VEXDREN-2710 file (C-alpha; in Angstrom, 1 decimal):
% VEXDREN-2710
k/r/px/py/pz
1/UNK/-20.5/22.5/9.3
2/UNK/-18.0/20.7/11.5
3/UNK/-18.9/17.4/10.0
4/UNK/-18.3/18.7/6.5
5/UNK/-15.1/20.3/7.3
6/UNK/-13.8/17.1/8.9
7/UNK/-15.0/15.1/5.8
8/UNK/-13.1/17.5/3.5
9/UNK/-10.1/17.4/5.7
10/UNK/-9.9/13.5/5.7
11/UNK/-10.6/13.3/1.8
12/UNK/-7.8/15.9/1.3
13/UNK/-5.4/14.0/3.4
14/UNK/-6.2/10.9/1.3
15/UNK/-5.5/12.9/-2.0
16/UNK/-2.3/14.2/-0.5
17/UNK/-1.2/10.6/0.4
18/UNK/-2.1/9.5/-3.3
19/UNK/-0.2/12.4/-4.8
20/UNK/2.8/11.9/-2.5
21/UNK/2.7/8.1/-3.5
22/UNK/2.5/9.0/-7.2
23/UNK/5.4/11.4/-6.8
24/UNK/7.5/8.7/-5.2
25/UNK/6.7/6.2/-7.8
26/UNK/7.5/8.6/-10.5
27/UNK/11.1/9.5/-9.3
28/UNK/12.3/6.1/-8.0
29/UNK/14.6/4.4/-10.4
30/UNK/13.7/0.7/-9.8
31/UNK/10.6/-1.5/-9.1
32/UNK/11.7/-2.4/-5.6
33/UNK/12.0/1.2/-4.5
34/UNK/8.8/2.1/-6.4
35/UNK/6.9/-0.5/-4.4
36/UNK/7.5/1.3/-1.1
37/UNK/5.6/4.4/-2.4
38/UNK/2.7/2.2/-3.3
39/UNK/2.2/1.0/0.2
40/UNK/0.7/4.2/1.7
41/UNK/-1.6/4.4/-1.1
42/UNK/-2.9/0.8/-0.4
43/UNK/-3.2/1.2/3.3
44/UNK/-3.4/4.9/4.6
45/UNK/-5.6/6.4/1.9
46/UNK/-8.5/3.7/2.1
47/UNK/-8.6/4.1/5.9
48/UNK/-8.8/8.0/5.5
49/UNK/-11.6/7.6/2.9
50/UNK/-13.5/5.1/5.2
51/UNK/-13.2/7.4/8.1
52/UNK/-14.7/10.3/5.8
53/UNK/-17.6/8.0/4.9
54/UNK/-18.0/7.2/8.7
55/UNK/-18.1/10.9/9.6
56/UNK/-20.4/11.8/6.7
57/UNK/-23.0/9.1/7.2
58/UNK/-22.6/8.0/10.8
59/UNK/-22.9/4.4/12.0
60/UNK/-25.0/2.8/9.2
61/UNK/-25.1/0.1/6.7
62/UNK/-23.2/2.3/4.2
63/UNK/-20.3/3.0/6.7
64/UNK/-20.4/-0.8/7.4
65/UNK/-20.0/-1.9/4.0
66/UNK/-17.3/0.7/3.5
67/UNK/-15.3/-0.6/6.4
68/UNK/-15.6/-4.1/5.1
69/UNK/-14.2/-2.8/1.8
70/UNK/-11.5/-0.9/3.5
71/UNK/-10.3/-3.9/5.5
72/UNK/-10.3/-6.0/2.3
73/UNK/-8.2/-3.4/0.6
74/UNK/-5.8/-3.1/3.5
75/UNK/-5.3/-6.8/3.6
76/UNK/-5.0/-7.2/-0.1
77/UNK/-2.4/-4.4/-0.5
78/UNK/0.4/-6.3/1.1
79/UNK/-0.4/-9.5/-0.7
80/UNK/-0.3/-7.7/-4.0
81/UNK/3.0/-6.1/-3.1
82/UNK/4.5/-9.3/-2.2
83/UNK/3.4/-11.0/-5.5
84/UNK/4.6/-7.9/-7.5
85/UNK/8.1/-8.1/-5.8
86/UNK/8.2/-11.9/-6.4
87/UNK/7.4/-11.4/-10.1
88/UNK/10.0/-8.7/-10.5
89/UNK/12.6/-10.9/-8.7
90/UNK/11.6/-13.9/-11.0
91/UNK/11.9/-11.7/-14.1
92/UNK/15.2/-10.3/-13.1
93/UNK/16.9/-13.5/-11.8
94/UNK/14.8/-16.3/-13.1
95/UNK/14.0/-17.5/-9.5
96/UNK/12.7/-15.8/-6.4
97/UNK/14.9/-17.6/-4.0
98/UNK/18.2/-16.2/-2.8
99/UNK/21.2/-18.0/-4.0
100/UNK/24.3/-18.6/-2.1
101/UNK/27.7/-17.9/-3.5
102/UNK/30.0/-21.0/-3.7
103/UNK/31.9/-21.3/-0.5
104/UNK/29.4/-19.6/1.8
105/UNK/27.8/-21.3/4.6
106/UNK/24.0/-21.4/4.7
107/UNK/22.8/-18.4/6.8
108/UNK/25.8/-16.5/6.9
109/UNK/24.2/-13.6/5.0
110/UNK/26.4/-13.7/1.8
111/UNK/24.7/-14.2/-1.4
END
């Protein structure tokens, strides 16, 4: 009984994270701001689902495989976010590097 309530609570939290992320993506105006709301979906929600599997099945091969998958998803999330932001920057500016304005010294913070 307690185990099932814990599993349901963890999965409910994962769903709430996904819904909040979807809402954030829907209301933000540009790709840079939208990407901030994808991060919890890529990191927090998989961990909650993995914990739910661990609680449901205990320490087993199933939970081990689940946590290997969770680790890969959590590692891949920031990599995909970085690649997406770089692609958006290239699409907007034609290059991903920050360009200095004429007359500014390197590293002074002006673009």
